[in-house]
N, C-alpha and C positions, 0 to 999 in steps of 0.2 A: 562735227568733231566731238559731240557729247558722248558718242559711242566708241570713240577712239581710245585705245589704251596706250598711255604714255609710259615709257620706260623711265627708270630712276634718273638717268642722266639727261632726260629730255624735259625735266621740270621747268627750267627757265623758258623753254620754247612753249610748254603748255601754258604757262602764265600769260605769255604774250598772246597766244591764240585764243585763250579764254577771254582776255580783255577785248580782243577784236570782236568776238561773238557778242559780248555784252553791249558794246557800242553799236553794233549793227542792229541789235534788238531795240535800242533807244532811238536810232536814227529815223528822222522824218524826211520825206521828200524835200529836196532843196536845202537841207541842213548842211551847208558847205563846211562849217567848222568841224563837225563830227566826221564828215567825209575825209577831210584832210588828215585828221588824227588817225582814222582807220587806215588810210593809205600809208602813213608813216609807220604805224605799228606792224602792218603786214610786211612792209619792206624790211623792217628790223627783224621780224620773226623769220622771214625767208633767209636773210643773211646769217642769222644765228644758226638756223637749221643747216645751211651749207657748211658753215665753219665747223659745227659739231660733227657732222658726218664725214668731213674731210680728215679728221684726226681721231677717229675712234680707236680705242685700245682693243687688244685682242679679247678682253673680257666683255667689253661693250659690244663688240661684233658677235660674241656668243649670245648675248641677250637679244640682239636684233635677229639673229638666225632662228631663235626660238619664239619670236613674236607670234602670238596667236592669230594675228591678222595676215600673215604671209599666205600666199596661195598654196593650196594643197594639191595632191596628185589629181583629184577629180576636177579641180578648177582648171588645171593645165589641159586635161583631156577635153573638157567642155569648150575651152577656148581654141585649142590648137589642132584637135583631132576630130575628123569627121567619121561618121558611121562606126563609132567605137562599139565593139562587141566584146564584153568581158568574158573571160574564160576562167572557170573556178576549179579548185581541187587539185591535189597532187597525185591522185590515183593510187595512193598508198594508205593514207590515214584520214585526211579530211581537208576542209577548206580553212584557210587562214586569211582573214580580212585585213591584216596588217600590210600585206602585199597584194596589190591589185594589178591585173594585167589583161591584155586582150589585143585583138586585131583592130586596126583602124587605118584611116588615110590621113597622113600628115602632108598638107599642102599638095594633095593629089597623088602622093606616093604611098603605096601600101606598106605598113610597118607593123611590128610588134612593139607595143608600149607596155612597160612594166615599171612599177614604182611603189614606194612606201606611201601609205595613207595614214596620217595621224588622226584625222577627224577634226571637225570644226566646232563642235559643242560637246557638252558632257556625255550625252548619249552616244554620239558617233565616235568619240574618243575611246569610250569603253568598248564599243563594238570593234573598233580597229586596233585595240590594245595599244593606243598611243603610237602606232607605227613600229612597235617592237615585234618583229616577226618570230615565229616558232619554226621548227624544222619543216613542217608541212608548207610553210610559206616559201622557203627557199627551194624545196623540192618542186613546188608548183612553178617557180621561176625557171628552174632547169627544164621542166617539161615544156614550158612556153618558148624558151629560147631554142630548144631542139626542134620544136614545131616550126619556128621561124626559119631555121636553117634548112629544114626539109623543103620549104616552099620558097627559098632564096629571098627572104624578106629581111631588111635591116632591123636591128633591135635598138630601141631607144629606152633608156632607163632614167628614172627620176629618183634621186636618193634624198631622203629626209627622215632620218631615224637617229634616236639617241643611242641605238645599239640593238642587237638581237635580244629577245626575251630571255632572261637568265633563270626562269623558274624551274622547279624540280621536274615537272612533266616534260618540259622542252629538253632538258638534259637527258632524261631517260629515253627520249625518242631520238637522240643523236644530234643535238644542236650543232656541235662542232663539226661533225662529219657533213651535215647538210650545208653548212656555210662553206666548207672546203670544196664540196662538190659543185656548188653554185659558182664559186670563184674559178674553179677549174673549167667549168663549162663556158664561162665568159671568155677565158683565154683560148679555148679550143674551137670556138665557132668560126665557120668559114664564111660568115656574112659580116657586114659592117656593124660595129657596136659603138654607140654614142651614149655616154653617161653624163648626167648633169647633177651636180650637188646643189640643190635648191634651198636647203635650210641647214640642218645638222647632218653631218656625215660621221656617224659614230662607229668606230671599231670595225671588226670583221663583218658586222651586220650591214655596213655600208659598202665595204670592199666587195662583198659577194655579188653586188649589182653594178660595181663600178670599175671592173677590170676591163676597160674598154679601149678601142683604138683612139678615141678622142674623149678626154675628160674635161667637161666644162664646169665652171663654178661661179656662182653669183659672188659679187665682190664683198658682200657682207655675210656670206655663208661661212661655216666652219667645217673642218674635216680633220679628224684625229683618231688615234688609236684608242683613246679613252676620253671620257668627259673631264673637264677641268676639276670638277668636284671629286670624281673618282681618283684622279691623279693626286690631288691634294690630300685625300684621305689616306693614300698609300705612302706618300713621301713625308707628309707632315702630320699625319693622323688628325687632321683638322680640315673641315670644308671651308674654314675661314681663309685659307690660303688659295682659294680657287682663282683669284685674280692673278696671283704670282704664277700659278700653274699654267693658266691660259697664255701668259706671256712667254713662258719657257717652252711650251709645246709646239710653237710655230704652226698654229692651226688655221691661220687666216689664208685667204686666197692669194694674197700678195706673197706671203712666205712660201706657200706651196708651189707657186709658179716658179719662184727662184730655185726651189729644190727640184723642179721638174717632176713633181708628183701630179700636177694637173697641167693641162695644155693651154686653156683659154679662160680668162676672167671675163665674165659677163657683167656689164655695167647695170646697176640698179637705179631706179628713179631717186632723186634727191630725197633723203629721209627714209630710204629703204623700200623694199618690194611691198611692204604692208601698207604704205601710203598710196601707192598707185599700182595695184595688182595687175590691171590690164596692160599697162605699159610694160611692166616687168615681164609678164608672160609673152608679150609680143616680141620683146627684145631677145628673150631666151629662144623663142621660136626661130628668129632670124639666125641665131648662132647654131642651133641644131640643124637648120636647113643648109647652112654653109658647110658644116662638117659632113653631112650626108652627101652633098654634092661632090666633096673631095674623095669620098670613100666608095660610093656606089659604082659598081662596074669593075672594081679591082679584082685581081685573081684571089680566090679563096686562100690559097697557101701563102700568098704574100700578106694578106690580112692577118692570118694567124702568126706568121713569123714576126711581122712588125709589132703586133700586140705583145707577144712574149718577150721580145728583145726590149721593148719599152719598159716593161715592169722588172725584168731582170737587171736592167741598168740602174734602177733606183737604189741609191745607197752604196753603189759599187765604188770602191776607193782604189785608185791606181797605186801600185806598189813598185 
């Protein structure tokens, strides 16, 4: 636990777990008194962890969704996809490492896997631009999705981005158009599309890969049109109102399922996906597998129609 990063609201848990570690370091074989004390503290820490994560606020969920220890795209690929072959470049401008994609086998089934990669350390985060894609990233995604359609392969996307990159160069190269084209492509594909919000789902940069037949979302992930900080800066001209913004935005998986923006909430290990990454990845794999089993083999026109109707229905109010 010495390398584990605790969030602000986890400080009481951190204190208990640190105490357990200290006692274990002092414990000698056969020292029953310390063993009993360790067992009591472990039980108390586990109970506090469960209670804390059972009542997370939207802002706390945002912090969990951003935790640096959560699995990243390459972790999911290494765990769930065999024979992964990455495909690079948009054939127009260049390569964008913020979006990674390629062919592979998911539990024996050939698929196209595409997703945001934030990076796991300083060097890789800079290389992947913290998962904030530029136009060439979304154009690459379109190229790969069309390639999957040509060979009748299902598309699986993993969404984890604070949003598309807002830099001048990206805007000059048509960022908004590239995002719109990627969203349009998702809606128009004649093959099954399954999307999973695994961390942050930020703005159009997320929707561009998430206009799917089935949208899965981890229970502590967030998905919204703008970050809480961005919303607070617009409405209150102060990032200090981020917590209020998070509550008002209905960005949690539970809110979004009620609003029918997502289809399935994927349970996380107690304490979040960052505490037990392998368990979290396996659980997501089961949900993706179930979704693909429901969709594979269906008529292409039916897949398109269902997908379009699903998204057009969102926010529709009966008059």
